C-alpha positions in Angstrom: 12.0 6.1 -10.1 9.8 3.5 -8.5 6.0 4.2 -8.2 4.8 5.4 -4.8 1.3 4.3 -3.7 1.4 2.9 -0.2 4.3 2.7 2.2 4.4 0.8 5.6 7.9 1.3 7.0 10.1 1.9 9.9 10.4 5.6 10.6 13.6 7.3 11.6 13.3 10.2 14.1 15.5 13.2 13.7 14.1 15.5 16.5 15.8 18.7 15.6 14.8 21.8 13.5 16.6 23.3 10.6 18.4 20.2 9.3 20.0 21.7 6.3 21.1 20.2 3.0 24.8 20.4 4.0 24.0 18.1 7.0 22.1 15.8 4.7 24.9 15.5 2.3 28.2 17.5 2.8 29.3 19.8 0.0 32.5 17.8 -0.7 30.4 15.0 -2.3 28.5 17.3 -4.7 30.8 16.8 -7.6 30.1 13.0 -7.8 28.1 11.8 -10.7 24.4 10.8 -10.3 25.4 7.2 -10.9 27.3 7.2 -7.6 25.4 5.8 -4.5 24.7 9.0 -2.7 23.1 7.0 0.2 26.7 6.3 1.4 27.1 10.1 2.0 23.8 10.6 3.9 24.4 12.5 7.1 28.1 11.7 6.6 29.5 14.3 9.0 27.0 13.5 11.7 27.7 9.8 11.4 31.4 9.5 10.8 34.3 11.4 12.5 37.1 13.0 10.6 39.3 10.0 11.3 36.7 7.7 9.7 35.4 6.1 12.9 31.6 6.0 13.3 30.1 8.5 15.7 28.3 6.6 18.4 24.6 7.2 19.0 23.5 8.5 15.6 19.9 7.1 15.1 20.5 6.1 11.4 23.1 3.6 12.5 21.0 2.0 15.3 19.7 -1.5 14.7 16.1 -0.4 15.5 16.1 1.8 12.4 17.7 -0.6 10.0 15.7 -0.4 6.8 14.0 2.9 7.7 12.2 4.4 4.7 10.6 7.3 6.4 12.4 10.2 8.1 10.6 12.4 10.7 12.1 15.8 11.6 11.2 19.1 13.1 10.5 22.3 11.2 12.4 23.5 8.2 13.9 20.2 7.1 16.0 20.5 4.0 16.7 24.2 4.4 19.9 25.8 3.1 21.4 25.5 -0.3 19.5 24.1 -3.3 21.5 20.9 -3.7 19.5 18.2 -5.3 22.1 15.7 -4.0 20.4 16.0 -0.6 17.3 14.3 -2.0 19.5 11.8 -3.9 21.2 10.8 -0.7 17.9 10.2 1.1 16.5 8.3 -1.9 19.5 6.2 -2.5 19.7 5.2 1.2 16.1 4.0 0.9 14.0 6.8 2.2 10.7 7.3 0.3 9.0 9.9 2.6 9.9 12.7 4.9 7.5 14.1 7.5 8.0 17.5 9.1 6.0 20.7 10.0 7.8 22.5 7.1 10.5 21.9 4.5 12.9 24.1 2.6 11.0 25.2 -0.5 13.7 24.1 -3.0 14.2 20.8 -1.1 10.5 20.0 -1.3 10.4 20.6 -5.0 13.5 18.5 -5.6 12.0 15.7 -3.4 8.8 15.5 -5.4 10.8 15.4 -8.7 13.0 12.6 -7.4 10.5 10.2 -5.8 10.7 11.3 -2.2 7.3 12.4 -0.7 7.6 15.4 1.6 4.6 15.3 4.0 3.8 18.5 5.9 1.8 18.0 9.2 1.0 20.3 12.0 3.9 20.9 14.5 2.0 19.3 17.3 1.2 16.2 15.3 4.9 15.8 14.3 5.9 16.3 18.0 3.4 13.5 18.9 4.9 11.2 16.2 8.5 11.9 17.3 7.4 11.0 20.9 5.9 7.7 19.7 9.1 6.9 17.8 11.3 7.7 20.8 9.1 5.5 23.0 9.0 2.6 20.5 12.2 2.6 18.4 11.6 0.7 15.2 7.9 1.6 15.1 6.3 1.7 11.7 4.4 4.5 10.0 2.0 4.0 7.1 1.6 6.4 4.2 -1.3 6.1 1.7 -0.6 8.5 -1.1 -3.9 7.9 -3.1 -5.9 8.8 0.0 -3.3 11.4 1.1 -3.2 10.1 4.7 -0.4 9.1 7.1 -1.0 6.8 10.0 1.1 6.9 13.2 2.1 3.9 15.2 -0.7 4.6 17.7 -3.3 4.4 14.9 -3.9 8.1 14.6 -4.5 9.1 11.0 -3.7 12.5 9.5 -4.5 14.0 6.1 -1.8 15.8 4.1 -1.7 17.9 0.9 0.2 17.2 -2.2 0.3 18.9 -5.6 -1.9 17.0 -8.0 0.7 16.8 -10.8 3.4 15.7 -8.4 1.0 13.1 -7.0 0.3 11.7 -10.4 4.0 11.5 -11.2 4.8 9.7 -7.9 1.9 7.3 -8.3 3.1 6.4 -11.8 6.8 6.4 -10.9 7.5 9.0 -13.6 9.6 12.1 -13.5 8.7 15.2 -15.5 10.7 14.0 -18.6 8.9 10.6 -18.5 5.6 12.4 -18.2 6.3 14.6 -21.2 7.4 11.6 -23.3 4.2 9.8 -22.3 2.4 12.6 -24.1 4.6 12.5 -27.2 1.9 11.5 -29.7 -0.3 14.5 -28.6 2.7 16.8 -28.8 3.6 15.6 -32.3 -0.1 16.0 -33.4 -0.1 19.5 -32.0 3.1 20.4 -33.8 1.8 19.0 -37.0 -1.4 21.2 -36.8 0.7 24.3 -36.1 3.5 23.9 -38.7 4.6 27.1 -40.4 
């Protein structure tokens, strides 16, 4: 995954609570291999009718949100089943951060392990951000992971928490396996000292 330090990007508003993983990526796409572009399936049933025609008015398809890399939603984003493919769909589409008052626990863990930063802010602050994005479609939001701050279009800056290990992995662009392999010499030295 690519390193995450600073992000200044268009933010996509999804002003609804309880967006579940089946809405993010429908279950019929779960059998696809990871090599598949899951971004093509992002919000598929909300964007495309059963006959294959685009559903008018979905924000992700609006010109103002082209190239969005941040998604902003109401509480409990990513709830529902524990499908990692929901994170893959967001990541493959180009999203690198999600902002909400709360996230589904498993979704948040999967996000951190796959290069997507889940940012929890107070509900009133997320509501203010959603209002700014509605008033100014295509507005940009800045995320500073080293400082753990997010800056809204109006300049308001808010601190957020992130697990220190997950932060280190994101900053370095490593997943847990990469992190373990980076410590291989120390692991081998430990094993050599503790041989039976």
